[in-house]
C-alpha positions as CSV (number, residue, x, y, z in Angstrom):
1,M,141.2,79.9,98.4
2,T,139.6,80.7,101.8
3,K,136.3,82.5,102.3
4,Q,138.1,85.3,104.3
5,W,140.5,85.8,101.3
6,R,137.7,86.1,98.8
7,T,135.8,88.5,100.9
8,K,138.8,90.8,101.4
9,T,139.6,90.6,97.6
10,R,135.9,91.5,96.8
11,L,135.9,94.4,99.2
12,A,139.2,95.8,97.8
13,I,137.7,95.6,94.2
14,L,134.5,97.4,95.3
15,A,136.6,100.1,97.1
16,T,138.6,100.8,94.0
17,A,135.4,101.0,92.0
18,T,134.0,103.6,94.3
19,S,136.7,106.1,93.7
20,A,137.6,105.3,90.1
21,C,134.8,104.1,87.9
22,F,132.3,106.8,87.5
23,L,133.7,108.9,84.6
24,L,131.9,107.2,81.8
25,P,133.9,106.7,78.7
26,S,132.9,108.8,75.6
27,S,131.6,105.7,73.9
28,A,129.1,105.1,76.7
29,G,126.5,107.1,74.8
30,A,126.2,104.2,72.3
31,A,125.4,101.5,74.8
32,P,122.0,99.8,74.2
33,Q,119.2,100.2,76.7
34,A,115.8,98.7,77.3
35,P,112.7,99.7,79.4
36,V,112.5,97.9,82.7
37,C,108.7,97.8,82.5
38,P,107.9,97.4,78.8
39,G,104.7,99.1,77.6
40,P,102.4,100.5,76.8
41,A,100.4,100.4,80.0
42,G,96.9,99.0,79.8
43,P,93.8,101.2,80.3
44,G,93.7,102.6,83.8
45,S,97.2,101.4,84.7
46,A,100.7,102.7,84.7
47,R,104.2,101.3,83.9
48,C,107.5,102.2,85.5
49,H,109.7,104.6,83.5
50,A,113.2,103.1,84.3
51,H,115.5,102.1,81.5
52,V,118.5,99.7,82.1
53,V,121.7,99.5,80.1
54,T,122.0,96.2,78.3
55,N,124.4,94.2,76.2
56,A,124.1,94.0,72.4
57,N,121.6,91.1,72.8
58,G,119.3,93.1,75.0
59,T,120.3,91.4,78.3
60,P,120.6,93.7,81.2
61,R,124.2,94.3,82.3
62,A,124.8,93.3,86.0
63,A,128.1,93.4,87.7
64,T,129.8,93.0,91.0
65,A,130.8,96.7,91.2
66,P,129.0,99.8,90.3
67,S,129.6,101.5,86.9
68,G,127.1,104.4,86.9
69,Y,127.0,107.7,88.7
70,G,126.8,107.7,92.5
71,P,126.2,110.3,95.2
72,A,129.4,112.3,94.7
73,Q,128.7,112.6,91.0
74,F,125.2,113.9,91.2
75,R,125.8,116.1,94.2
76,G,129.0,117.5,92.6
77,A,127.4,118.1,89.1
78,Y,124.4,119.9,90.5
79,G,126.1,121.8,93.3
80,L,124.2,120.1,96.1
81,P,125.0,120.0,99.8
82,S,125.4,116.6,101.5
83,A,122.6,116.9,104.0
84,A,119.2,118.6,104.5
85,A,119.2,121.5,107.1
86,T,115.7,120.4,108.4
87,A,114.0,117.1,109.0
88,Q,112.5,115.7,105.8
89,T,110.6,112.6,104.7
90,I,110.8,111.6,101.0
91,A,108.1,109.2,100.0
92,I,108.7,106.8,97.1
93,V,105.4,105.4,95.5
94,D,105.8,102.4,93.3
95,A,103.7,99.3,92.5
96,Y,104.2,95.8,93.8
97,D,106.8,94.6,96.4
98,D,110.6,94.6,96.6
99,P,111.3,92.2,99.4
100,N,115.0,92.9,99.5
101,I,115.0,96.7,99.3
102,A,116.0,97.3,103.0
103,S,119.1,95.1,102.7
104,D,119.9,96.3,99.2
105,L,119.7,100.0,100.4
106,N,122.2,99.2,103.1
107,A,124.6,97.4,100.6
108,Y,124.4,100.5,98.5
109,S,125.0,102.7,101.4
110,A,128.0,100.6,102.4
111,Q,129.5,101.0,98.9
112,F,129.2,104.8,99.0
113,G,129.9,105.5,102.6
114,L,126.4,106.6,103.3
115,P,124.5,106.2,106.6
116,Q,123.0,102.7,107.2
117,C,119.3,102.6,107.9
118,N,118.7,100.4,111.0
119,S,117.2,100.5,114.4
120,A,119.7,103.0,115.6
121,N,119.0,105.1,112.5
122,P,115.5,104.4,111.3
123,C,115.9,106.3,108.0
124,F,114.0,103.8,105.8
125,K,110.5,102.4,106.2
126,K,108.4,100.3,103.9
127,V,104.6,100.2,104.1
128,N,101.8,98.8,102.0
129,Q,99.2,100.8,100.2
130,S,97.2,101.1,103.4
131,G,100.1,102.4,105.4
132,S,100.9,99.1,107.4
133,A,104.6,98.4,108.0
134,S,103.7,94.8,108.9
135,G,102.0,93.9,105.6
136,P,100.5,92.2,103.9
137,F,102.7,93.4,101.0
138,P,101.8,92.9,97.3
139,R,103.4,90.3,95.2
140,T,107.0,90.7,94.0
141,D,107.5,92.0,90.4
142,A,111.1,92.0,89.1
143,G,110.8,95.0,86.9
144,W,109.1,97.2,89.6
145,S,111.7,95.9,92.1
146,L,114.5,97.3,90.0
147,E,112.5,100.6,89.8
148,I,112.1,100.6,93.5
149,A,115.8,100.1,94.1
150,L,116.6,103.0,91.7
151,D,114.1,105.4,93.5
152,V,115.1,104.5,97.0
153,E,118.8,104.5,96.5
154,V,118.9,107.7,94.5
155,A,116.8,109.5,97.1
156,H,119.2,108.4,99.9
157,A,122.2,109.2,97.8
158,I,121.1,112.9,97.4
159,C,119.8,113.3,100.8
160,P,121.5,110.9,103.2
161,N,119.9,112.4,106.4
162,C,116.4,112.3,105.0
163,K,114.0,109.6,106.0
164,I,112.8,107.5,103.1
165,L,109.3,106.1,103.1
166,L,108.5,103.5,100.5
167,V,104.7,103.0,99.8
168,E,104.0,100.0,97.8
169,A,100.8,100.1,95.8
170,S,98.9,96.7,95.6
171,S,99.2,96.8,91.8
172,N,100.1,99.2,88.9
173,S,96.5,100.3,88.5
174,L,96.1,104.1,88.7
175,S,93.6,103.8,91.4
176,N,96.0,101.8,93.6
177,L,98.9,104.1,92.9
178,A,96.7,107.1,93.7
179,A,95.7,105.5,97.0
180,A,99.4,105.0,97.8
181,V,100.1,108.7,97.1
182,N,97.4,109.6,99.6
183,T,98.9,107.2,102.1
184,A,102.3,108.9,101.7
185,A,100.7,112.3,102.4
186,K,98.9,111.0,105.4
187,L,102.1,109.6,106.9
188,G,103.8,113.0,106.8
189,A,105.9,113.0,103.6
190,N,107.4,116.3,102.6
191,E,108.1,115.1,99.1
192,I,106.5,112.3,97.1
193,S,108.2,110.9,94.0
194,N,106.3,109.0,91.3
195,S,108.3,107.3,88.6
196,Y,105.4,105.8,86.6
197,G,102.7,106.8,84.2
198,G,100.1,105.7,81.6
199,S,98.5,107.4,78.7
200,E,96.3,110.4,79.0
201,F,92.5,109.9,79.2
202,S,89.5,112.3,79.3
203,S,88.5,111.5,82.9
204,E,91.9,112.2,84.2
205,V,90.7,115.7,85.1
206,N,88.1,114.3,87.4
207,A,88.8,114.4,91.2
208,T,88.9,110.6,91.4
209,Y,92.2,110.7,89.5
210,S,93.6,114.2,89.9
211,S,92.9,115.0,93.6
212,P,95.3,112.5,95.1
213,Y,98.2,114.3,93.3
214,N,97.0,117.7,94.7
215,Q,98.8,117.7,98.0
216,P,99.2,121.4,99.2
217,G,102.6,122.0,100.8
218,I,104.1,118.7,99.5
219,A,106.5,118.6,96.6
220,V,104.9,115.9,94.4
221,T,107.3,115.0,91.5
222,V,106.3,112.8,88.6
223,A,108.6,111.3,85.8
224,S,107.7,112.8,82.4
225,G,108.1,109.4,80.7
226,D,110.7,107.7,78.4
227,N,109.2,107.7,74.9
228,G,110.0,111.2,73.8
229,Y,107.8,114.0,72.5
230,G,104.1,113.5,73.0
231,S,104.4,110.5,75.4
232,F,104.3,112.0,78.8
233,G,100.7,110.8,79.8
234,F,99.2,110.9,83.3
235,P,99.9,111.8,86.1
236,A,102.7,113.8,84.4
237,A,100.1,116.0,82.7
238,S,98.6,117.1,86.0
239,P,99.1,120.8,86.9
240,N,99.1,119.7,90.6
241,V,102.6,117.9,90.2
242,I,106.1,118.9,89.4
243,T,106.8,117.0,86.2
244,V,110.5,116.1,85.8
245,G,112.0,115.7,82.4
246,G,115.3,114.2,81.4
247,T,118.8,115.1,80.2
248,T,122.1,113.5,79.3
249,L,124.6,114.7,82.0
250,T,128.3,114.9,81.2
251,L,130.7,115.4,84.1
252,G,133.6,117.9,84.2
253,A,136.9,117.3,86.1
254,G,136.4,116.3,89.8
255,N,132.7,115.4,89.4
256,T,131.9,119.0,88.5
257,Y,129.2,120.0,86.1
258,G,130.3,119.5,82.4
259,S,127.3,119.9,80.1
260,E,123.7,118.7,79.5
261,S,121.5,118.1,76.5
262,V,118.0,116.8,76.1
263,W,117.7,113.1,76.6
264,S,116.1,111.7,73.4
265,G,113.7,109.6,75.5
266,A,112.4,112.4,77.8
267,G,108.6,112.8,77.7
268,S,107.2,116.2,76.8
269,G,104.4,118.0,75.1
270,C,101.1,119.6,75.7
271,S,98.2,118.0,77.7
272,L,95.1,116.9,75.8
273,Y,92.8,117.7,78.7
274,F,94.4,119.8,81.5
275,G,94.5,123.6,81.0
276,A,97.6,125.6,81.7
277,P,98.2,126.7,85.3
278,A,98.7,130.4,85.9
279,W,102.4,130.0,86.0
280,Q,102.5,128.7,82.5
281,S,100.5,131.5,81.0
282,F,103.5,132.6,78.9
283,L,103.6,129.2,77.1
284,S,102.0,129.9,73.7
285,A,103.3,126.7,72.2
286,C,100.6,124.8,74.2
287,A,97.7,127.2,73.2
288,G,96.3,127.3,76.7
289,K,97.0,123.6,77.7
290,R,99.4,122.3,80.4
291,G,102.9,121.9,79.1
292,T,105.4,119.3,80.3
293,A,108.0,119.1,81.8
294,D,108.6,121.7,84.5
295,V,112.2,120.9,85.5
296,A,114.7,118.2,84.7
297,A,117.7,116.2,85.8
298,D,119.9,113.4,84.4
299,A,117.9,110.5,82.8
300,N,119.9,109.0,80.0
301,P,120.8,105.4,81.1
302,N,124.2,105.7,79.7
303,T,125.0,108.5,82.1
304,G,122.6,106.9,84.6
305,A,122.8,105.8,88.2
306,A,124.6,102.9,89.8
307,V,121.8,100.7,91.3
308,Y,122.1,97.7,93.5
309,N,119.4,95.2,93.2
310,T,119.2,91.5,94.4
311,V,115.7,90.6,93.2
312,R,116.7,88.9,90.1
313,Y,115.8,90.8,86.9
314,Q,115.9,88.7,83.8
315,G,117.9,86.2,85.8
316,R,120.5,88.8,86.9
317,A,121.3,90.6,90.2
318,G,124.0,92.9,91.4
319,W,125.0,96.4,90.2
320,F,123.0,97.7,87.2
321,R,123.2,101.1,85.4
322,V,119.7,102.5,85.3
323,G,118.2,105.8,84.0
324,G,115.0,107.1,82.4
325,T,113.0,109.9,84.0
326,S,112.5,107.3,86.8
327,L,115.9,108.6,87.8
328,S,115.2,112.3,87.5
329,S,112.0,112.3,89.5
330,P,113.5,110.9,92.9
331,L,116.6,113.0,92.2
332,V,114.6,116.2,92.1
333,A,112.4,115.1,95.0
334,A,115.5,114.8,97.1
335,V,116.8,118.3,95.9
336,Y,113.5,119.7,97.3
337,A,114.2,117.8,100.5
338,L,117.7,119.3,100.7
339,A,116.1,122.8,100.3
340,G,113.6,122.2,103.1
341,G,110.6,121.1,101.1
342,L,108.2,123.0,98.8
343,P,108.7,126.7,99.2
344,S,106.2,128.5,101.3
345,G,103.5,130.2,99.3
346,T,104.0,128.1,96.2
347,T,101.9,125.4,94.7
348,A,103.2,122.5,92.6
349,A,105.8,123.9,90.2
350,S,104.9,127.5,90.5
351,G,108.0,128.4,92.5
352,L,110.3,127.1,89.8
353,Y,108.9,129.4,87.2
354,G,109.8,132.4,89.3
355,H,113.4,131.5,88.5
356,L,112.9,131.0,84.8
357,G,116.0,132.2,82.9
358,D,118.0,132.7,86.1
359,S,121.4,131.2,85.3
360,T,122.6,131.6,88.9
361,V,120.3,128.8,90.2
362,L,119.4,126.8,87.1
363,H,121.4,125.1,84.2
364,D,119.6,126.1,81.0
365,V,119.6,123.1,78.6
366,T,119.5,124.5,75.1
367,S,120.6,121.5,72.9
368,G,119.2,118.2,71.9
369,S,115.7,116.9,71.0
370,N,113.4,114.2,71.8
371,A,111.6,114.0,68.4
372,T,112.9,112.9,64.9
373,T,111.5,116.1,63.4
374,C,110.9,119.1,65.6
375,A,109.4,122.6,65.0
376,T,108.5,123.6,68.5
377,I,110.2,124.3,71.9
378,M,108.0,121.4,73.3
379,C,110.4,118.9,71.7
380,K,113.9,120.5,71.7
381,G,116.3,122.3,74.0
382,A,115.8,126.1,73.9
383,A,116.8,129.1,75.9
384,G,114.6,129.7,78.9
385,Y,111.8,127.2,78.9
386,D,111.4,124.1,76.7
387,G,109.3,120.9,77.0
388,P,111.9,118.2,77.6
389,T,113.7,120.0,80.3
390,G,111.3,122.7,81.6
391,V,113.0,125.6,83.3
392,G,116.3,123.7,83.4
393,T,118.2,121.5,85.9
394,P,119.4,122.2,89.5
395,K,122.3,124.5,90.1
396,G,122.4,124.4,93.8
397,L,119.3,124.9,95.8
398,G,118.3,128.4,94.9
399,A,115.4,127.5,92.6
400,F,113.9,125.1,95.0
């Protein structure tokens, strides 16, 4: 068997997978999954919120061809255009280094027919916490590398003509991650996606922790977490961010929207320390405190994204199926990019609440729960607003 024959055979298999393997079987909902960054996070630190599909023994499934949703599925389901009308830079903030992300992104792009990022089309840039593209970069962490691959590839999938800026924090400490957020803003990001979090703590309201996430004119999205009701933590609790919850997305024929329900892992609830922003004054369920989430998108790993990653995770590399609200955060950040950025005259999630209950621009998720027992809209799908999915999920760009 020649090398050329093997290469042609593999490309043929991958091409077939691109067009045929994304309608997940009905039994997919039963597939086991595991957190990519096991927690809880230590004091003053955060963990990534990605979840990966595993086999029955808990070993992550990796394959030579993708088996999760790709660009056509996400854009088709949420009614999204294939490009942004104006120049946009989506920043991804994560901890530690993924040394293979540039080549992995291009392999992902080749699989799905997306633009390559290279010297002729400099659509991807990696910098360290200080903003240097030449390093030094932090140490490699296998879990955070899979998180980085998910974030970067999903952002590129949703908005192929956007620039992607990856800012790698020196560690998973909240102080380093906050510094990376400030760096992303200083480097001109229009959107900043953060797929991590830790527990709430009383000093989170102080400027040291909260001000880096207060970036006027920038859509700062934060994953709501993946441990269900009451687990969202910080920075998801901040009223200065757009907290993104999670759903289970089922496709209709031809990659159209089928249905959505609350993903059982989606973080939600009422902040212990932050007061409700003005645009949540209606939310009696939180008795004057900040409620999360604000908006949502697909997060269930079983209806999750196809992710290409060659930094070995638990000894495996290739195509993984990954979800968690780590998926929904960069997805929504890219939706903001497609819409031209944070709407003028709005702050954080305030613009979304102006569309509350508008079925022409939002899918209202009214079924499912993220708690074993539930007596409040903060832990179950409901008409209008609910905690796990906020005001709903994208239905075109009208709400963004």
